[in-house]
C-alpha positions as CSV (number, residue, x, y, z in Angstrom):
1,X,-146.7,23.4,170.4
2,X,-145.8,27.0,169.9
3,X,-144.0,29.2,172.4
4,X,-144.4,32.9,173.3
5,X,-142.1,35.1,175.3
6,X,-143.8,38.2,176.6
7,X,-140.9,40.6,176.6
8,X,-142.7,43.9,176.1
9,X,-141.9,45.4,179.4
10,X,-140.0,48.7,179.3
11,X,-138.9,48.3,182.9
12,X,-140.1,51.6,184.2
13,X,-139.5,50.4,187.8
14,X,-135.9,50.1,187.0
15,X,-135.3,53.6,185.5
16,X,-132.8,55.1,184.7
17,X,-131.2,51.6,184.1
18,X,-133.7,50.7,181.5
19,X,-134.1,54.1,179.7
20,X,-131.5,53.3,177.0
21,X,-132.5,49.6,176.7
22,X,-135.6,47.6,177.5
23,X,-135.7,45.3,180.5
24,X,-135.5,41.9,178.6
25,X,-132.1,42.9,177.1
26,X,-130.3,44.0,180.2
27,X,-127.7,41.6,181.5
28,X,-128.3,39.1,184.2
29,X,-124.7,38.2,185.1
30,X,-123.2,37.1,181.8
31,X,-126.2,36.9,179.4
32,X,-129.1,39.1,178.4
33,X,-132.2,38.5,180.6
34,X,-134.2,37.1,177.6
35,X,-131.8,34.2,177.2
36,X,-133.2,32.6,180.3
37,X,-136.9,32.3,179.2
38,X,-135.8,31.3,175.7
39,X,-133.8,28.5,177.2
40,X,-136.9,27.2,179.0
41,X,-138.9,27.0,175.8
42,X,-136.0,25.3,174.0
43,X,-135.8,22.7,176.8
44,X,-139.5,22.1,176.5
45,X,-138.9,21.0,172.9
46,X,-140.4,24.1,171.4
47,X,-138.9,25.5,168.2
48,X,-141.5,27.9,166.9
49,X,-141.3,30.9,169.1
50,X,-142.9,34.4,169.1
51,X,-141.2,37.2,171.0
52,X,-143.5,40.1,171.9
53,X,-141.5,43.2,172.2
54,X,-142.0,46.9,173.1
55,X,-142.5,49.6,170.5
56,X,-139.3,50.8,168.8
57,X,-137.3,47.8,170.2
58,X,-137.7,45.1,167.6
59,X,-134.4,45.8,165.8
60,X,-132.4,45.1,169.0
61,X,-134.1,41.7,169.4
62,X,-133.6,40.9,165.7
63,X,-129.9,41.8,166.0
64,X,-129.6,39.4,168.9
65,X,-131.5,36.4,167.6
66,X,-132.4,37.0,163.9
67,X,-134.9,34.4,162.8
68,X,-133.4,31.9,165.2
69,X,-132.0,29.7,162.4
70,X,-128.5,29.6,164.0
71,X,-130.1,27.8,167.0
72,X,-132.3,25.6,164.9
73,X,-135.4,27.7,165.8
74,X,-138.1,29.7,164.0
75,X,-138.3,33.0,165.8
76,X,-140.8,35.7,164.9
77,X,-141.7,39.0,166.5
78,X,-144.8,41.1,167.3
79,X,-145.1,44.5,169.0
80,X,-147.3,45.2,172.1
81,X,-148.1,48.8,171.5
82,X,-149.8,49.3,174.9
83,X,-149.1,47.1,177.9
84,X,-152.5,45.6,178.6
85,X,-151.6,42.6,180.7
86,X,-150.2,39.1,180.3
87,X,-153.3,37.6,178.7
88,X,-153.0,40.1,175.9
89,X,-150.1,37.9,174.5
90,X,-152.7,35.4,173.2
91,X,-154.6,38.1,171.4
92,X,-151.4,39.5,169.8
93,X,-150.2,36.0,169.0
94,X,-153.5,34.6,167.7
95,X,-152.4,34.2,164.1
96,X,-149.1,32.8,165.3
97,X,-150.7,30.2,167.5
98,X,-153.1,29.0,164.8
99,X,-154.6,25.7,165.8
100,X,-151.7,24.7,168.0
101,X,-151.2,24.4,171.8
102,X,-149.0,27.1,173.3
103,X,-146.6,27.8,176.1
104,X,-146.2,31.3,177.4
105,X,-143.3,32.5,179.5
106,X,-142.6,36.0,180.9
107,X,-139.5,37.7,179.6
108,X,-138.2,38.5,183.1
109,X,-138.6,35.0,184.6
110,X,-135.7,32.6,185.3
111,X,-136.1,28.9,186.0
112,X,-133.4,26.5,186.9
113,X,-133.3,22.9,188.2
114,X,-131.6,19.6,187.5
115,X,-135.0,18.1,186.5
116,X,-136.3,21.2,184.7
117,X,-136.2,19.6,181.3
118,X,-138.2,16.6,182.4
119,X,-140.8,18.7,184.2
120,X,-141.2,20.9,181.1
121,X,-141.6,17.9,178.8
122,X,-144.1,16.3,181.2
123,X,-146.1,19.6,181.3
124,X,-146.1,19.8,177.6
125,X,-147.5,16.3,177.3
126,X,-150.4,17.0,179.6
127,X,-153.6,17.6,177.7
128,X,-155.0,20.0,180.3
129,X,-153.6,23.4,181.2
130,X,-150.5,23.2,183.4
131,X,-149.1,25.9,185.6
132,X,-146.6,25.7,188.4
133,X,-146.7,26.5,192.1
134,X,-143.7,27.9,193.8
135,X,-143.2,28.7,197.5
136,X,-142.2,32.2,198.4
137,X,-141.9,34.1,201.7
138,X,-144.0,37.0,200.5
139,X,-146.6,36.0,197.9
140,X,-148.6,39.3,197.9
141,X,-147.1,40.7,194.6
142,X,-148.1,37.6,192.7
143,X,-150.9,35.4,191.7
144,X,-151.5,33.1,194.7
145,X,-152.8,29.6,194.5
146,X,-154.8,28.0,197.3
147,X,-154.8,24.2,197.8
148,X,-157.3,21.9,199.6
149,X,-156.3,19.1,202.0
150,X,-155.6,16.8,199.0
151,X,-153.1,19.4,197.5
152,X,-155.6,20.2,194.7
153,X,-155.8,23.8,193.6
154,X,-159.1,25.4,194.5
155,X,-158.5,29.1,193.8
156,X,-156.0,31.6,192.3
157,X,-156.1,35.2,193.5
158,X,-154.1,38.0,191.8
159,X,-151.9,40.1,194.2
160,X,-154.1,39.5,197.3
161,X,-153.6,41.6,200.4
162,X,-154.2,38.5,202.6
163,X,-152.8,35.5,200.7
164,X,-154.4,32.1,201.3
165,X,-151.0,30.3,200.9
166,X,-147.4,31.0,200.2
167,X,-147.5,29.3,196.8
168,X,-147.5,31.6,193.8
169,X,-147.9,30.9,190.1
170,X,-144.7,32.0,188.3
171,X,-144.6,33.2,184.7
172,X,-144.7,29.9,182.9
173,X,-148.0,28.5,181.5
174,X,-148.9,25.5,179.2
175,X,-152.3,25.9,177.5
176,X,-154.4,24.1,175.0
177,X,-155.6,26.0,171.9
178,X,-158.8,27.1,173.7
179,X,-156.7,29.8,175.5
180,X,-157.0,32.0,172.4
181,X,-160.8,32.2,172.8
182,X,-160.7,32.4,176.6
183,X,-158.2,35.3,176.5
184,X,-160.4,37.2,174.0
185,X,-163.3,37.1,176.5
186,X,-161.2,38.3,179.5
187,X,-162.4,41.7,180.9
188,X,-159.9,44.2,182.2
189,X,-159.3,44.1,185.9
190,X,-159.5,47.1,188.3
191,X,-155.8,47.7,187.3
192,X,-157.0,48.0,183.7
193,X,-155.1,44.8,182.6
194,X,-156.1,41.5,181.1
195,X,-155.0,39.3,184.0
196,X,-153.5,35.9,183.3
197,X,-155.2,34.8,186.6
198,X,-158.6,35.3,185.0
199,X,-157.5,32.8,182.3
200,X,-156.3,30.3,184.8
201,X,-159.4,30.7,186.9
202,X,-161.5,29.9,183.9
203,X,-159.6,26.6,183.4
204,X,-159.9,26.0,187.1
205,X,-163.7,26.4,186.9
206,X,-163.8,23.9,184.0
207,X,-161.7,21.4,186.0
208,X,-159.0,21.6,183.4
209,X,-156.2,23.2,185.4
210,X,-153.2,21.2,186.6
211,X,-151.0,23.0,189.2
212,X,-147.5,21.3,189.6
213,X,-145.6,22.4,192.7
214,X,-141.9,23.0,192.3
215,X,-139.8,21.7,195.1
216,X,-136.7,23.2,196.8
217,X,-134.5,21.7,194.1
218,X,-135.9,24.3,191.7
219,X,-134.9,27.9,191.5
220,X,-137.3,30.5,190.2
221,X,-136.2,34.2,189.9
222,X,-138.2,37.2,189.0
223,X,-135.8,39.8,187.7
224,X,-138.4,42.6,187.6
225,X,-136.7,45.2,189.8
226,X,-133.2,46.4,190.5
227,X,-133.0,44.4,193.7
228,X,-134.2,41.2,192.2
229,X,-132.0,41.7,189.2
230,X,-129.0,41.8,191.5
231,X,-130.2,38.7,193.4
232,X,-130.7,36.9,190.1
233,X,-127.2,37.8,188.8
234,X,-125.6,36.6,192.0
235,X,-127.7,33.4,192.0
236,X,-126.7,32.6,188.4
237,X,-123.0,33.3,189.3
238,X,-123.2,31.0,192.3
239,X,-124.8,28.2,190.3
240,X,-122.3,28.4,187.4
241,X,-119.4,28.5,189.8
242,X,-120.7,25.5,191.8
243,X,-121.6,23.3,188.8
244,X,-119.1,24.5,186.2
245,X,-121.9,24.7,183.7
246,X,-123.6,27.8,182.2
247,X,-127.2,28.4,182.9
248,X,-129.2,29.1,179.7
249,X,-126.4,28.5,177.3
250,X,-128.6,28.5,174.2
251,X,-126.0,26.9,171.9
252,X,-125.4,24.0,174.3
253,X,-129.2,23.5,174.7
254,X,-129.7,23.6,170.9
255,X,-127.2,20.8,170.5
256,X,-128.5,18.7,173.4
257,X,-132.1,19.0,172.0
258,X,-130.9,18.0,168.5
259,X,-131.7,21.4,166.9
260,X,-128.2,21.8,165.6
261,X,-125.3,19.4,164.9
262,X,-121.7,19.5,166.1
263,X,-120.5,21.4,163.1
264,X,-123.0,24.2,163.7
265,X,-122.1,24.2,167.4
266,X,-118.5,24.6,166.6
267,X,-119.2,27.5,164.2
268,X,-121.2,29.3,166.9
269,X,-118.4,28.9,169.4
270,X,-115.8,30.1,167.1
271,X,-117.8,33.2,166.4
272,X,-117.4,34.1,170.1
273,X,-114.0,32.5,170.7
274,X,-112.5,35.5,172.4
275,X,-115.2,35.5,175.1
276,X,-115.6,33.3,178.1
277,X,-119.0,32.4,176.8
278,X,-117.5,31.3,173.5
279,X,-114.7,29.4,175.3
280,X,-117.4,27.5,177.2
281,X,-119.1,26.4,173.9
282,X,-115.7,25.4,172.4
283,X,-114.9,23.4,175.5
284,X,-118.3,21.7,175.4
285,X,-117.6,20.9,171.8
286,X,-114.2,19.4,172.6
287,X,-115.9,17.3,175.3
288,X,-118.2,15.8,172.7
289,X,-115.1,14.4,170.9
290,X,-113.8,13.0,174.2
291,X,-117.1,11.2,174.8
292,X,-117.2,9.9,171.2
293,X,-113.7,8.6,171.5
294,X,-114.9,5.9,173.9
295,X,-116.8,4.2,171.0
296,X,-115.2,4.0,167.6
297,X,-118.6,3.1,166.1
298,X,-120.3,6.1,167.5
299,X,-117.3,8.3,166.6
300,X,-117.8,7.2,163.0
301,X,-121.5,8.0,163.1
302,X,-120.8,11.5,164.5
303,X,-118.2,12.2,161.9
304,X,-120.6,11.4,159.2
305,X,-123.3,13.6,160.8
306,X,-120.9,16.5,161.0
307,X,-119.2,16.1,157.6
308,X,-122.4,15.3,155.7
309,X,-121.2,11.9,154.4
310,X,-123.1,8.7,153.9
311,X,-124.7,7.7,157.2
312,X,-126.2,4.3,156.5
313,X,-123.1,2.1,157.0
314,X,-122.0,4.1,160.1
315,X,-125.5,3.9,161.6
316,X,-125.6,0.2,161.0
317,X,-122.2,-0.3,162.7
318,X,-123.3,1.8,165.6
319,X,-126.4,-0.3,166.1
320,X,-124.4,-3.5,166.0
321,X,-121.9,-2.2,168.5
322,X,-124.6,-1.0,170.9
323,X,-126.5,-4.3,170.7
324,X,-123.3,-6.3,171.3
325,X,-122.6,-4.3,174.4
326,X,-126.1,-4.9,175.6
327,X,-126.1,-8.6,174.8
328,X,-122.5,-9.5,175.6
329,X,-121.5,-13.1,174.9
330,X,-125.1,-14.0,174.0
331,X,-124.6,-12.6,170.6
332,X,-121.5,-14.1,169.0
333,X,-122.8,-13.4,165.6
334,X,-122.8,-9.7,166.3
335,X,-119.3,-10.0,167.5
336,X,-118.2,-11.5,164.3
337,X,-119.5,-8.4,162.4
338,X,-118.9,-5.7,164.9
339,X,-115.6,-6.2,166.6
340,X,-113.4,-6.6,163.5
341,X,-114.9,-3.5,162.0
342,X,-114.6,-1.5,165.3
343,X,-110.9,-2.5,165.8
344,X,-110.0,-1.8,162.2
345,X,-111.8,1.6,162.4
346,X,-110.0,2.4,165.6
347,X,-106.6,1.6,164.2
348,X,-107.3,3.6,161.1
349,X,-108.5,6.5,163.1
350,X,-105.4,6.5,165.3
351,X,-103.1,6.5,162.3
352,X,-104.9,9.5,160.7
353,X,-105.0,11.4,164.0
354,X,-101.2,10.9,164.4
355,X,-100.8,12.2,160.8
356,X,-103.0,15.2,161.7
357,X,-105.6,14.4,159.1
358,X,-108.8,13.8,161.2
359,X,-111.0,15.1,158.4
360,X,-109.8,12.3,156.1
361,X,-110.8,9.6,158.6
362,X,-113.4,8.0,156.2
363,X,-112.6,9.7,153.0
364,X,-114.9,11.9,150.9
365,X,-116.9,8.9,149.8
366,X,-117.5,7.7,153.4
367,X,-116.1,4.2,152.8
368,X,-115.7,1.7,155.6
């Protein structure tokens, strides 16, 4: 699956704030706004990402992310010369999408929730189109979804004067490859835009639209105005203060998703060591060591992954150790192989740590 971030808005509603810099690059508390939608795509397991940017702004995005390699991503860029609506993203990104499925997220949308990652991966696995429903007090500025008595979506209306429900469709959409052809056939609305609601209604008509309602444990924010930008910043601040974890820390997500290893994570943190953001990454890295210390076998495997040594012996020892923990006394044969090796490894590691030579824990040849 490919991912697209539509970040082409100049933010004219936020002038003069956005006159020197486009909306997706302005800060929301401690990070640029575009970090938040990028974090969503990363948590959905998407590594090939297209960022659609305004004219004359591409260099700023490239300066921020480059080609995405530092995060284990493949990021490319396209320009939307004229803002023609959300569905235009599939026309601009047609060659990028190719024959793949695609997830589109708007560059000013923020999603947060303890189960967000699981919801994203589930939506990605769904063969039909998946969009989300989110309850708001005033749905009139958004696309509004109507449900029947069985909680099945029966209509979606763009910015209605008299909404049929309080559930809106936020800016996150999972589509099959057919969205490229559907978007190409969309006609401009009375506002002169290629509406994403027209795309969703086509899938609804085909019986291929899945609307997943997000509960109160999810937070969705639309940072599209000065007021909502302030609300978003305060909300992110509150969440981070309460949980002690950063929202949309791309480096942490990249490591958790397996896009980068511990050595790459450390390097990224050291590059920002004098900032609170960098300190968070370094503290997260140090926490990995504390977690690995609880299992000498897993510590050995992590060292080999980071240092680039031979992994086969360490992986085998890790598997033996884990199976022994799972089987307990029912596997004395595993104990014979696993425990002596683990205790010997632990003693050796402690001696080297006391000598201040952690890098030499297994030697250059990776011997056991």
